C-alpha positions, 0 to 999 in steps of 0.5 A: 202450703198443702198437698194438692195432688198425687200422680202415680204411673207404674209405681208398685201396684199402680200399674195404670196412671192413677191421680189422687186430688186431696183437699184441705182437712182430712182425707181417708184411704180405705180398702182391703189388706193387700189392696195397695193403700200403704203403696201410697204412703210409700209413693210419698216417701219415694218421691220426696227422695227416700233412699232407704229400701227398708222404709220403702218395704223393697230391696231394690229400684225394680221393687219400685216398678209394677212387676207384672201379672197373669193378665197384664205385662210388667212395666219398664218404669215407675213415676210418681208426681207430688203436687204442692200448693205454694201459694203461701210461699211455703217453699223458697221458689217463685212458683205458686204450684210446685211439682216434684217428680221421681222416676225409676227405670229396671236399669237402676237408674232414677230421674228427679224433675222439678216443675217438669225440668230435669234436676239432681236429687241434691236440688230436691233435698236443698229445696225441701230442706229449706223448708224443713220438709226433707228432714221431718220424720213425721211427714209420713207416720206409720205403725213403725214410727208409733212403736218406735217412738216408745221403743227408742232409747232416750238419747234416740228419742231426742231426734224427734224433739229436735226435728220439732225444734227445727235445729236439724239444720243448725246441727248440720251447720254445726257438724259442718263447722266442727269438720271444718275446724278440725281440718283447719286445726290439722292444716295449722299444725301442718303448716307450723311444723313446715315453717319450723322445719324450713327456718334452719334450711332457709339460713343454710341456703342462704349461706350456700347461695353466696358460696355458689356464686363465688364458686360460679365466677371461679369455675367460669374463669378455670373452664375458660383456661382448661378449654385452651390447655385441653384444646392443645392436648386433645387435637395432638391426641386425635391426630395420633388416633387418626394415624393409627385408624388409617393403618388399622383400615389398610390392614382391615381391608387386606384382611377382608379380601383373603376372608371373601375368597375363603368365604367363596370356597366355604360356599362352594363347599357348603353347596356341595355338602347341600347337594350331597345331602339332597341326593342322600334324602332322595336315596333315603326316601327311595329305600324307605318307599321300597321297604314300605312297598315291600311291607305292603305286599306282604300285608296283601298277601296275608289278607288274601289268605285270611279272605280266602278262609273267610269265604269258605267258612261262609259257604258252610254257614249258608248251608246250615242256615237253609236247613234251619229255615225249612224246619221253621216253615214246618212250625208255622203250619203246625201253629196255624192249625192250632189257631183255627181249632181255638176259633171254633171253641170260642164260637161254641162258647159265645152261643151258650152265653147268649141263651143263658143271658135271654133266661136271666133277663126274664127271670129278673123282670119278674123279681123286679116287680115283686121287689118294688111292692116289698120296698114301699112296705119297708119304706113305710116301716122305716119311717115308722122306726125312725119316728120311734127312734127319734122319740127315744133320742129325745127322751134319752137326751132329756135324761142326759141334759138334766144329768149334765145339768145337775153335774154342772150345778155341782161342778160350779159349787166346788169351782166356786169354793176353789176360786174363792180359795185362790182369791185368798192366796192371790191376796197373800201372794200381792203382799209377798211380791211387794216384799220381794220388790223391796229386796230387789230394789236394795240388792240393785242399789248395793250392786250399783256401788260396787260396780262404781268401785270396780270400774274405777279400778278398771280405769287404773288398769287401762292406764298401766296397759297404755304406760306398757304399750308405749314401752312396747313401742319404744323397744320395738322401734329400737329393735327396728332401728338395731335391724336397720343397721344391721341390714344396712351393713349387710347390704354394704357388705353385699355390695363391697364384695360384689364389687370385689368379685366384679373388679369394680374400678380396676383396669379392664385388663386387670379385672380380665385376669382376676376373672380368668383366675378366679372363675369356675374355669380356672384359666389362669393359675398362680395369681395372688392378687392386686396389690390394693387387696393385699395390703393392710393400711391404717385408715389415717394413712390410706389417702398417703399410701393410695397416693404414692402407689397410684395406679400401681395399686392395680398391679398384679402379684403373681407366683412365677414369670411363667404365670405373668407370662400366661396372663399376658398371652391370655390378654393378648389372645382375648383382646382384654387389654393390659396389665402390669404384674409382679412375679415373686421369683422375679422381684429385685427391690432397690436398696430401702431408704432410711427415714431422716430424723426430721420433725413431721416424719412418719416413717418409710411406707413400706414399714408403715403397712402390712402384708404376708411375710411372703409378699414383703419384696412387693411392699419393699419394691413399691414403697421401700423408697417412699417416706410418709410425712404429716405436711409439705413442710415436713416433705420439703425438709425430708426431700431436701435431706434425703436427695434425689431417688426418694419419694415423699407424701403427705397425709393429705396426698400431696406428693414429691416426686423423685425428680422434684416435682410437687403435686398437690391441692384439693382431692374429690371426695369420692362416695365410699372412699378410695380403693384401700378405704373400700378394702379395709371396709370390706374386711372390717364389716363382718365383725362389725355385723356380728356386733350388730347382731348381738345388739339386735338379739338383745333388742329382742330380748328387751322387747320380749320382756316388754311384750310379757309386762304388757301382756301382764297389764292386758291380762290384768285389765281383762281380769278387771274388765271381766269383773266389771262386765260380771258386775254390769251382768249382775246389775243387769240381772238385778235390774231384770229382777226388779222389773220381774217383781214389778211385773209380777206385783201387777200380775198378782193384783190383776189376779185378785180383781179377776178372781173376785169377779169369777167368784160372782159369775160362779153364783150367777151360773149356779142359779141359771142351771137350777131353773133349766133342770126344772124345765127339762123334767116337764118336757120329759113326761110328754116324750115318754107318752108319744114313744108308746104309741109309735112302738104299736105302729111299728109292730103291725108294719113288720107283720105285713112285710113278712108275708111279701118276703115268702115269695121265690122270685127273687131266688129263681132270678139269682139262679139264672144270673149265676148260670150267666156268670158261669157261661161268661167265665167259659168264654173268657177261658176260650178266648184266652187259649185262642190269644196263646195260640195266636201269640205262639204263631207270631213268635214262630213266624218272627223266628223264620223271618230272623233266619231268612233275613240272616241267610240273605245277609250272609249270601250278600257278604260272600258275594262282597267278600268274593269282590274283595278277593279280587281287588286284593289280587290286583293290588298285589301286583301293582305293588310289585311293579312299583318296587321294580320301578324304585329299584331302577332309580336307586343305582344311578343316584348312589353313583352320583353321590360318589362323584360329589364326595370326591369333588368336596375333598378337593375344595376342602384342601383349597379351603385349608390353604386359604385359612392359613393366609387368613390367619397371617392377615389376622396377626397383622390386623391384631398388631394394628389393632393394639397400636390403635387401642394404644392411641384410644387409651391415650385419648380416653386418658385425656377424655377422662381429664376433660370430663373430670375438669370440664364436663363432670356429670355427677352420678346418682348417689349410691351408684358407683362410677364402674357401673355407669357407661361412659358419658358422651362427650361429643358436644364438649370435645367439639367445642374445644378451640383448636391451639397449636401453641400454649399461652405463657403462664396458662399453667399457673392460672390454672393452678391458682384457680384450683386452690381457690376452688379448693378453699371454697370445699363442696358447693351446692350449685342449686342453692341460689334457685333453692334459696329463692324458691324456699324464701318464696314459699316461707312467705306464702306459708307465713300468710297461710298460717295467719289466714288459718288462725283467723279462720279457726277463731271464726269457726269457733265463734260460729260453733258457740253461737249454734250451740246456744241457738240450738240449746234455746230452740230445743228447750223451748220446743221441749217445754212446748211438747212437754206441756201438750203431751200432758194435755193429749194424754189425759184427753185420750185416756180420759184421765191419768197423767204423763210427763217428759224429762230430760235425762241429763238436763245439765249437758244439752248435747248429751241429754235424752227424753224419757217418758213416764206415765201413769194410767188412770186408776194405776200407779207409775209404770214402765212403757214395756208393761202397756198393752198394745192399745195403751202403747199406741195412745201413748205414742199417739199423744207424743205424735199429736204434741210434736205435730201441734208444736211444730205443724208440718203442711201435711201428714200421712198417717199410715194405719196408726189407729190399727191398735185402738178400740171403739172406746179410744177411737173417738178421743183419737178422731176428735184430737185429729179433727182439731189438729187439721185446722192447721195441718192437712192429713191423709189417713190410711185406716181400716177403722170406721170411727176415723173414717166418719171424721173424714171430709173426703174418702178414697177407696182402694181395690185390687183387680184380677190383674193385680192392679190397684184401683181408686174410688173417691168420695166427698162427704160434702157433695154426698150430704148436699145430694142427700 
């Protein structure tokens, strides 16, 4: 493959379409600086997909597009096409010729075309990547790469050899394989963790699924029985509710009729009030308008007075101005007379000036003729004097040069002696620098040993820091856990406190009473609290006491009967519901029962709970005849012994009523426990939170100690890091000192050579100066004889010139010219006087005109003021007429307002009578509503039971039932059957099914579906785990294979490049040796490439000590070795020979010629020696319009024509 053609249009300085055709061999591109040569190399980089604007010498896409000039507008698009000959199939496409095009627009958009078809940048990179062309750093080689090849660190220089070995593709595959392996390992761990977590959950779900199936069957049977039971109860309650609704509707209709009558009267009153308001508004507007008219009339009268006074003052001012105008007219006449006199004086001065000018002209002509003769003689004299001066200067110059040469000879002798002394000193300096270099190298070795010890100490400190940080993290986690517990308690207490304040879980009436008693307005007094919040019950007895009390936990304890009566009245007035009250002054507790001495008896409930002493009657009233036992067996024995009138309750909440009925079974576990448990928790939480706060503080102190330990460890590590850094800095300084000593030794050696050559040059210069002094003495004798002859000729010419200068014609011409100057000054004085007179006259006329204009303005103003006075008088008359009109409208309107007020008073008496009737109807309606509310309460209680037993909908975790609105029940109720008679044994079947459900306990209804879903997921993840293990194994094998392949190719290529580098180095330098070494040959992935050189006649030295030309030749040897090892199809060299002189360019171009047999070279150069080896030459120049122009020349065709 080779580069056939490069087409550019709009790219940088190539504004117009430009085509460069390349043949095999070497093509040279020449031109002056700034003509755009290097833009061709940028174009190749750009079209091959380069994305780095730094390499393209630009900052953004717009910099790729021709930016315009004075003669040519800027372009909107840049396009470059690279045409490749692919007849040998280098590129893996079925085309013998491949064209790659890239376009850029000012919007920043880029387009890529392959053989005219639009493709992606990735497609271009993939195509070139398969041939290795896209990743070659040395497809386009500029001066930057030449310098970089030597300036790179050994590890960075390795990339050049990797590209030559062609392993960058393998490296990319290896990186991709490693990335995929890491992802596979992460996925493998994640899947394994998920499977480990799923195993216990899967076993648990299997058990739950079996229980859920059994629970589902029993629930279905229970639901069928309950539907029949609640169908009977529901339809009875609904009938009662419908009857209450009909009664309430009849009363509501009567109430609505009375309210309509009242609304009609209120509407009439409102209309009367509105009419009165409108009439009052009109009266107010008329009164305000009358006041405004009076105010305006007064204002007009004031304006009349002011304008009249102004009219009188203007008359007085007019008289004064007329007198001033007359005075200024007189002054204008006087100024005109002054101007006329000054004009006559000026004419007289101009006549005298003309006569003086004629006389001066005649005298000037006579003097000029005499002056011409004198100047001719003077010029002859000047020429003679100049010749004499030149002769004297030549003599003086000869004397000066002889003196200088003699002085230079003395100086050269002195400097030769000094240089010889410096030569001896330089030889001594060489010896001193050699000793200093040895000392610096010894100090560097000792520093490196100490640095190794300190690095080991630093590693120990880092281990200690890691341990301290882990302990700090553990302490931080402990503190976070303690804070989380405290925050959880605080949140729970806030919730319980809020529920307590809001009365959550209480009946509406109870909640309304507590809010009225405890609110900010204190509408009720004497309220102590509910029974539930006043009792203090041990935790183990909470279920028993709560069951025994039931709804009486919400009974409200008040101080007196009057307080209870006021609270009941408040509930009726606000329709807030119902509540039960326990007035302390009205309680009559029954005689307490004595607990029998039977096994399992815990005691009388009233004795087992605590309350304030003054409230003991409340406890004895509610719990005085309730006995607490352990289980139902004990309850049965107690009830048989204690007899009727005693209530027995077990710890699990089973209860035996005084009549002998027994209630029991499973209880629904409520979130947060019952009312007593919640109240107990609310009271206990403050002490628990205080203990949690102490735990948090202790955790904080522990964390502070861990942080201090971590800080100390970090300080120790920092100190050791500083020691290592200081030792590293010392090593760097010592290394720099070694390098400085080496450079100083090299400089001393160079100084010795230079001093020796200087002594020889001084000897040669002394001989040359001695010969020049002898020649100058011979020339000096001839110059002195010539000077004597010229001095005699000058004396004769000076005598003849003095005779001509004694004539007086020139003096007379000067006197005449002086008279002309005097007359000219007189004329200018007369002109200035005339100018001043005219200026004074103009000022006077301007003053007169200003006074006249002011007089005219005052007259106009006085006439305008007279018209304004007339208009103000007419306005005053109109305002008075309008005031009289308004007075006639106000009086009848005030009479109408009085009549409307009387009619409103009569209607208000009728309104009061109707309101009394409405209140009586409202009382009847309130009684009907109470009856309806009782029926609704019965339905709601039944509805609650239906919800509990048939249509329960679980609330979200953490949300109390009191915070949720009632759930809609219509579909569930409508589906209930209509039952008039209950089947026999239905209640027994319901109890049996409930017992079976309670034995099953809590059941997860979603367990079967969750079990099936998790089982399926477990099988899927198990198969994925096996696949991931197999994939990880395959990727490890791929990485091992790629590592072996890359190491083999790299070592083989390195050996070939090293051998060819030695050959090219010796050829380019005409001797010397160089070699390439691996910095770490045992570790292939980490090794770098070091360059070691020894120039002809010198010792081995650092690359940094090479001159610019030597660095260029060394880099060229390396680049040539890389190109020869893995030759690219074409290569562009951008001024890489700029630093080479004529002596080295010959070897450079011979090497380039040899490599061109396998690689096509395009060389951008200024060097004539490089151009000589080119087969084709392109010349680039910059036109006046800022556009690069191309001229081509084929050397083969040129030689055939010649």
